N, C-alpha and C positions, 0 to 999 in steps of 0.2 A: 271318396265313396262312390258306389256305382248302383244304379238301379238296374234290375234285370227281370225278365219275365221267366216263366217256366223253361227249364232246359229240357233237352231231349234225353230220354231214357232215365235210368236211375243213377247214372254217374259211376257205375261200377265197371269201368273199362280197364281197370288195373293200373291207371296212372293219374286219373282225375276223379274226384268225388265232389258232388255239389249237393247242398241241402242245408236244413236249419239245425243249428246247434241246440239240442234240446236240454242237455244237462252237462254241467261241468263236475266231474268226479274229483279231480285233483288239479290244482293250479299253483305253480311256484312263482311268486311275484318277482323274484330275482332272476331266474333263468327263463321264465315265461313258458316253462314246460307244462303242457296241458294234457290231461286225459279227459276225454269227453265222450258224450253220446250224441251222434248226429243222425237225423232222419233224412235220407236221401230223398230228392224230388220224386214223386210218384211212387212212393213207398210209405207203408205204414209202420215198418219195423226200423228200429234204430241200429246203428253199427258203432263200434268203438273206434275212436280216432285218437292218436297221440302225436305229439310233436311240439315245437316251439311256436306258440300262437299268441304273441303278445296282444293284450288288450281285448281279446274276444270276450263276448258275453252271450249268455242264453238268448235265443231268439234270432241271433244274427244268421244270415245266409252266408255260408262260406263256400268258396271253391277251393278245394285242396288238391294239390299236386304232390304225388309221392308214389308209394307202392303199398300193396297188401302184403302183410306179414302175419306169421302165426307165432304168438307168444306161448311158451311152454306151459304157463300157468293160466293166462287170461284169454287164450284162444286167438281167433282171427281178429285182426285190427288193421286200420289204415294208418300208416306212418307218413305224416305229412312233412315234406321237405320245404315246401313254400305254400303260401296261401293268398287268397284275395277275399276280402270281406265285401259283401254287397248288401244294400238295404233289402229287407224282405219285401216281396211283392204280393203276398196273399194276406187276407185278413188274419188268418191263423198265425202266420209268421210275424205280423206287425204286432198283434196282441202279445205274443211271446217275447218279442224284442223289447217293447216298452215295459212290460210286466216284470222283466228281469231287474229293473232299477238301473239300467244302462245310462239313462238320461236323468241326471240329478233333478228332483222336483217332481218326477213321475214314478210313483209306486204302483203296486198291483191294482189298487182300487182305482186311481186316476186312469191307469192304462186301459181298464175295462171301459170307463166312462168316454174316454177320448175316442177309442176305437168304435164303440157303439154309436157315437155321434158322427164320426167322419168315415168310417169304413175303410175301404181300400185307399182313400185319399189322404189318410192320416198323416203320413210322413210328408206329403207335399204341403199340407196345411202348416205343419211345424216349421218347414224349411222356408216356405215362401210367403205364408199369410198367417203368421203366428198370432196375430191380434184375434183371429177367430177362436183361439183356445178359450177365450172368455165366454164363449157360448156354452162351455161345459160347466155344469154346476160345481161351485167350490173353487173355480179358478178365476182369480182376479187379475188386474193389470200387473201387479207385482210378480205373482207366481208365473204368469204367462211370459214376462220379460226374462225371468230366471231360467225358465225352461228353453227359451230361444237362445240365451247366451251360452248355456251349457251345451246345447245342441251344436252351435257354431263352433265352439272350441273343440269339441269331440270330432266334428267333421274335419276341421283343419288338421288335427293330429292324424286322423286316419288317411287323409289325402297325402300327407307327408309319408306315412308308412307305405302307402301303395306306390308313390313315386320312387321311393327307395328301393322297394323290392323289384320294381320294373327295371332297375339298373343293377340288379345283382347283389344288393346289399342284404345280408341275412336279417331275419327278424330281430335277432338279439342285438346286432350292430345298429339296426335302425332305431331300436328303443334307446340305445346308448346316444345316438345323435340327437334324438328328440329330447332326452333328459338334459342334454347340454344347451341345445339351441331352441327348444321349444318348437313353436309353429314356424320359426325362422329357419328350421333345418334345411327345408327344400331351398330357400333362397341362398343360404350359405353354399350348398352343394352346387347350385347352379352357377353362382358367381365366383366362389373361391373354393373349388374342390380340393386343390393341392394344400391349402391352408388347413382345411378340415382333416386331411390325412396326417398332418403334423400334430394336430391339436387333440385328436380323439384316438385313444388306443384301440387298435384292432382295425382301423380304417387305414390300410396301408397305401402305399403309392400306387400299386397296380389296380386296386379297387378304384381309387380316386381317378386314376388315368382312364380307366374304362368309362366311368361316368362322364368325365370331362370330354372325351372324344365323341361320346354318344350325344352330348349337348352341343357339339359343334365347335369346340376348342380346336384351334389350328394345330396341326401335327408339329409345327415348329414355333408355337407361341412361346414368348419368354417364360411365362408361368410354368409351362410343361417342361421346357429344356432345363430350367433351374431346378425343378423338383426332381427331374430325372438324374441330374448330376448328383445331387445331394443324396438321393436314394442309392445310386451306384457306389458312392464313397462309403455310405453306411453298410452296404452289402459287403464291401471290402473289409470293413472293420469287423463284420460278423465272422470273416475268415481269419481274423487275428491281426491284420495290419492296422497301423495308426497313421501311416504316411503313404502317399499315392503319387507315383510319377505322372506327369501331365498327360503324356500320350496314351499311357495305359488307361487312365481314367476316361479320357475322351473316347477312346475305341470302345471301352466296355459300355458307356452311356450311349454311344451312337448305335450299337447293336441293340441294346434295350429299346431305344426310342425309335429306331428305323429312321434316322435323320442324317443330315449332312454334318460331318464332323466340324466343318468350318464354322457352322452356327454355334456349336457347342464351345468352340474356342473363344468365340465372342462373348458367350454367357459367363465363361470362367472370369473374364475381366470384371464383369459386373458383380459377380459374387464376391470377388476379392475386394471390390470397392465398397460394398456394404457389409463387409466383414462376416459374410456367411461362409467364407472360405479363408484359410490362412496359408500363405506361402512360407513354409518353414525354411526352404532353401530354394534357389532358382529351379523352377520346374518340379518342385516337390510340394504337394499340398496336404493340408490337414483340416479336419473339421474343428471348429473353434473350441468346443469343450474338451476334445482330446489334446489339442495343442496346449491348452491351459493346464491340463493334468500333467503333461510331460514337463512343462516348465516349472510347475510346483514341485515335482520330484527333484529336478536338478537344483533348484534354488535351495530347498530344505536339506538336501544331501550336502550341499556346499556349507549351509549354516551349521549342520551337525559336525561336519568334518573339521571345521574351523573353531569349534566351540571349546571352552575350557572345561575339562572334565569335572564333573560333580561327584565322582567316586571318592570314597575315603583313600588316604595314602596306602598304596599297596606296593610292597617290594615284589616285583614281578617274578624274578628268578626264584625267590624263596617260595612264592606261591605255587609256581609250577612244581618244584620239588615236593612241597607239602601235599599237593593234589595227587602226585604219583604214589607217594607213600600211602595215602588214604585209599586210593584205588587198588593198591597192591600190585601195580604193573609199572613198567617203564615205558614212557611215551616215545613214539617214533619221532624223529626230528621235526616232521611237518606237524605233528600233533602238538608238540611243545610250542612250536612257532605260532600255531593257531590260538593257543591260550594266551601267549604274549601279546599278539596283535589285538585280541579282544579286549585285554586289560589296559594296554598302553594307549590305544587310540579310540577315539569316540565312534569310529565307523569301521566296520570290517565285515568280510564275507567269508564264510566256511562252506566249502563244496566237497563232495565226495559221493561215490556210489555206495551201494550196500556192502557192509562188511569192512568198511575202511575206518571205522571208529569215531564217527560223528557223535554218536550218542555218548561215548566216553568223554569226549571233549565238553559237551553240553553239561553233563553231570558234574564234571570237575569245575566248570566255570560257576555253576550255581552254587557248588559247595564253597568255593573261594569267597564269592560275593556275599553269600549270606553269613559266612563266618565274620565278614568285615562289617556286618550290619547294613549292607547296601540293600536298597529296594530293588528286587529282581522281578521283572514282568515277562512271563512267557506267553506266547500266542502262536496261533497257526491258522491257516484259512479255513479249515474244516473242523467239525466237531470231533471226528474220529482222530484226526491228527493231533488235536489239542489234547485229547484224552491219553493218547499214546505218549505224547511228550511229557505230560504230567506224571505218568506212571514211571517212565524211564529216568526222569530227572528228580522224581520224589519232591515236586514242587508244583503248586497250582498253575494251571495253564487254561487260557480261554480261546475261544475263536476271535478273529479279529473284529467281526461284527459286534460281538458282545463287549469286547474291550473298548471299542470307539463309541458304542451306545448310539444306535440310530434313533432319531426322533421323527416319528411319522408326521407329526403335525408341522415341523419345520422343514421336513423333506431333506434332512441331512444329518450327519453325525453330531452328537453332542460335543465330543471332543475334536478340536481342530486347533489352528494356530492361535486363535483368541482364547481358547479354553483347553490347554494342553493336558495330556495324561500326567499322572503322578508316578514317578519311578526314577531310578538311577541308571538301570541297565535294561534294555529291551531285547530279548531274543526271539526272533521270529523264524519258526521251522517251516519246511516245505515252501521256501521262497520262490521256487520255480513256478508256483501256482499264482504268484502275485500278478494281477493285470494292472494296467496303467492307472485306472481310476482308483482301485483299492490302495495301491502303493502310494498314490498322491495323498489320499486321505490319511494313511498311516504316518508318512514321514512328516507331515505338517503338524501332527498331534504329538510328536515326540518332543519333550521339553528341552530347551537349550542346556548343554552341558551333559545330558544323558548319553549313554552309549547305546548304539544300535547295531546288533549283530544279526546279519541275514544268513540263514543256514539252509542249504538245499542241494539238490542234485541237478547240475546244469545239463545233464544228458537226458533228463526226462522230457515229456511233452511240455510245451509252454502252456501258459494259462488258457483256460477256456475262452475268456473275454480277450479283447484286443490288448496287444502288448507282448513284450518279451523282457520284462524288467531285469530279472536276474541275469540273463544272457547279456543285455546291454550294459549293465553295470560292470560285469566282468570285462567285456570287450573294450570298454572306455579306457581301461588301464589306469584309471584315476582313483579307484576304490581299493584299498588295501585288502588282499584276499589270500586265502590259503587253500590249496587243492590237496585233499588227501587221496593218495593213489595206492598205498600199500593195503593189501587185503589181509585182514586179521581173522575174519570169520569165514572159514572154508574147510569143510569136513572131508570132502572127497571130490573127485573129478566131475561127478554128475551133479553137484550141488547147485542150488539156485544162483548163489553168488557167482560161482565160477562160470556158469552159462551166461549170466548177465554181462560179465566183463568180456566173455568171448563174443557176445553180440556187439559190444561197443568197438571191439577190434576188428569187426567185419568178418568173423569166422561163421561160415554157413553151416558147419556141422550141427545136425539136430541133437537134442538130447536123446538119451537111450530110447529106441523105438520099440513099441509094442504093436503086434498085429491084431490083437483082440483084447478085450477088457481082462480076460483071464491071465493075460501076460504082464499086466501092470503089477509092479512091485510096491507095496505100501511103504517099504523101507527107503525107497528112493524119493528124494524130495522134488524131482522134476523128471517127467517123462513125456513122450509123444505117442498118442494113440492114432494109428494110421486109419484115416477115413477120408480119402481124397475127394470124393464127390459130396457136394453140399448136402444132399439128403441123407447120405451115410453119416456126415458129420453131425447133422441135427439129431438123428437117431441115437448116435453114440452119446452126445451130450445129455440127451433125455435119460438114457440108461444109467450113466454115470451118476447123475443127480439123484435119481430115484432109487438106485440099487447099490452101485459099487461104492460110492463115497460113504454112505451110512454103514455099509458092511465093513469098509476098512477102518473107519475113524469113529464111528458111533453115530446114532441116528440124530443127535442134537448138534453135530459138528456144523459150524457155519461155513458156508462156501459161497463163492460168487462167480457167476458166469460173466465173462467179459468178451466183448466182440468188436471188431473194427467198424462194421457198418450197420446201418438201421434196416436196409432193405435186403431182399434175397432170401433164399431158402434158410441159409444159416445166419440171417441177420437178426438184429435185436428184436424187431417186431414179431417175427415168426418164432424166435426162441421163447419169448415171453408167453405167447399163446400156447406153445407146446408144453412148456414147463408148468404153466398154471394147471393145465389139465392133468399133468402127471403128478404134481405135487399138492395141488389143492382142489381136487375134482369135485368135492362135495361142499365147498364153501358157500355160505348163503350169498347170493347176488346182492350187491348194494343197490340202493335206489338209483333210478336213471338220472344222469347228469349230463354235462357236455363233454366229458372225457371220452376219447376215442376207444379206450380199452374198457371192457366190461369187468369191473373190479368185483371181487368176491371177499367176504370177511375171511381174514387169514392171509390175504396176498401180501407179498413183500412190495413196498413202494419206495420211491425216491422223490423228495421235494425237488421241483425243477426250476424254482426261481426263489429269490430272497423274499421272505414275507416277514417284515420287521414287526408288524402288529402281532403276529403269532409267535415270533422269536424262533422261526425255523428258516433254514437257509438252503440255497442251492447245493445239492449233494447229500443232504441229511437223509439217512436211511431209516425206515420204520416199517410197521406192519399194521394192516387194517384190523383193529381190535374189535370193532362192532359198529352198529349204527343205531341212531335214535330216529325211528320213522316219524314219530309224532312232531319232532322239531326239525326234521329234514336234515339231519347231521350225520356225518361219518366220522368215526373216531379212530385216530392213528396213534399207535404207541411208538414213540421215538425212544431213544435211549434212556432218558430221564423223566419224560413227562408225556402225557396223553394230550393230543391236540384234536379239536373239533373242527371239521370242515363243512361248510354249507355245499349244497349241490353245485352251485355255480363256481365253487373253488376247486372242484375235483380236477380241473385242468392243470392245477398246480402240481398234481402227483402224476408220476409215470410208473408203470410197473418195473420191478427191480429184480426179478428172477435173473434177468440179463440186462446189463447196462454197458454203455461205451467205456472204453478205456479212460477217456477224458473224465467221465463222471466218477471214476474210481480213484482219481488222483487224491493223494492225501490220506487214503485209507489203506488198511491192511486187513487181510482175511486169512484165516487158517488154511483154506484150500481155494485155489483159483482154477477155473476151467476156461480154457481160451480156445475157441474154434478158429482155425486158420485154413481157408480154402482159396484157391486161386481166383474164384469169383470176387474176393475182397481186394483185388489188386489195386484198385484206385487208392486205398487207405493203408496199404501194407508198407509200413515205414519202420526203420530201425528204432527210432525213439519210442514209437508206439508199442513195439514188441518188448523193448526193454522196460518201459514203464509198466506194462501189464504183468510180466513175470515177477518184478520186484514188488507187487502188491501182495504176494503170498508169504506167509510166515512158515508153513509146514510142507505144502505140497502144491506143485503146479502140474496140471495135465493139459498138455496141448493136444487138440483134436483136429485132425485134418490131413493136409498134404505137405510132406517135407519140402516140396518145391515152393509152396507158399511161404514157408518158414525162410527159406533162402532169399526169396524175392524181398521179404521184409528187411532181412539183415542188410541186403545190398542197397536198399533205397535210403538215402540220407537226406532227402529233400524236405523232410517234415519240419526241420528246424528254421527254415527260411521265413522270416517276417520282416516286412518293411516298416521301420519306425524311425523316428528322429531323436529318440532319447539318448542314444549314444553320443550323438553330436552335441546335444544340449548339455550332457554331463561334462564332456571334454571342455566345452566352453566355460561352464560354470566353475569347474574345479582347476582350470588352468593347466 
């Protein structure tokens, strides 16, 4: 807390505003978002202020830093980006401050009496000479002691808040730290800033590092070097890798920390000694949780591969013949081999691109096994993939999260090695999306003797999270696998399937090119609309989504815009802003929250992280169906249920008019629109382009520069991920 006298001017300099908080119109206890009326110094009129102002009360003198804005409905208001709370210095301010009930034990009546007795010295008396409070009628020793205790506790918390904000910690994060450590938050940050970064979500390494350096931690202190190394490796995991060469890790950490690489080499030895780092192979390191996950995969794959099948007796050749007759087609040799391997061995992989007959094989396997009364379990990483699997196989399917049943209280899945799943054969589709940790959770929950069949397209993008499980299992050469290569679904030279396979072959010829939307042929299932410049591409995407696609396919046709990058004129962020304005211009704005995008009722949204309590998961698509202002909730309609979000949970949602190709994995859409411009060159990769166009069932419209298309086809670097799973599988399976 700070004491301050009257400031100069009325504080309306466009960046700072100081005055007494007269009234709180709205306050959210979770997000600390506040709408209030503040009376600037030397002014009799109040102004509206908004922003995250944790713990503020009427009567406080606030120094707000931010900017003046004009709200289309509420008019001119000051939007606070940071603030400082100071004790009021005037009798009026003190009376307002104590009368607000801010200090437990002092209500409006006692506030009047106390201020009448002590005037401008009231707060000094409470702080330094609280025994004098007994001079006020009605306040005895017990009440005076309670007032002093409450005052000291509040002062301690506010001092922590001021300290944290001085070091660049936002108000919401500061509140999170106080909730965890109480008055000890300041001490923890002073003495153990890097430990706080690991323990409190949202306080990342960079924030902790800034605080630590400001507090005088040495640039090469062991705590800083260790935290920087671990942060560097976690950043590499965010890029998909699970293992890190020594020299690369040291070089990246040295750049981050601006320190001598030789000091980092010394700290690696210390991290290895205390098991904060694992050496998978000489010179190749892993974080402990990731190393355990890969080891779990290898051990349980070995267990399954060597187990005794629990399937009922099946004459495999007769079953293959029966399945062909039932399907009314003859299997290609590799299709028949895929069925045999799945039935004969406990572990197998089936891969193939679009049109190669994976669905036919899955349907046949399900038919054979259910005819034999075997318990068949189908699952996929995403809800859309599970629904598509269920429809094509005519058998129930679920997401992996729902199959394994996450228990929030325990912080893990219900089904694991100690409590395995029930079933005889587990078929997992879209296995290219399996990251290391999810794969580890899955394989250990499959019961002994059961069959596990992984199905996927090895040419698609790898998982969003770290790992490359399907690729590593195939590359190990130890897991029986069948690759389907013959294309069965191909109608014409311009078909999506044909173009997809041309991309894999490195053929840079673009699909049929249209120079304007009028030249697009709705009968062709893939075309490219020329719009070489980013702004032209953005305009073309907007016009396609708002006019051409509804005209071609009907106004209710579902489409999805995919893009390689977040930033730039034709990036995800700008596409979402533009498409929201074009497709939902009159939607009611939702209540203010922490989300960067200003949502409206009717907006398409995507869940951006797993929320096990709500039962919605990363990649689930929905639409904002309404809001409950009284209860401060936003309602989102997903495929089968409506979910309520509090304001502070809006950061879990991102706009989904346009999403990244990674976010679209496991999903299919009737129409896909894909902007491709040379400004996207950093992420133009063959597997990204291939994955994007194979998300469409009826139509793909590429929008952009044919040269960018050719760049993507030529670039095969997107498959490279450093892991140790292949080595672990080879050792485990012999």
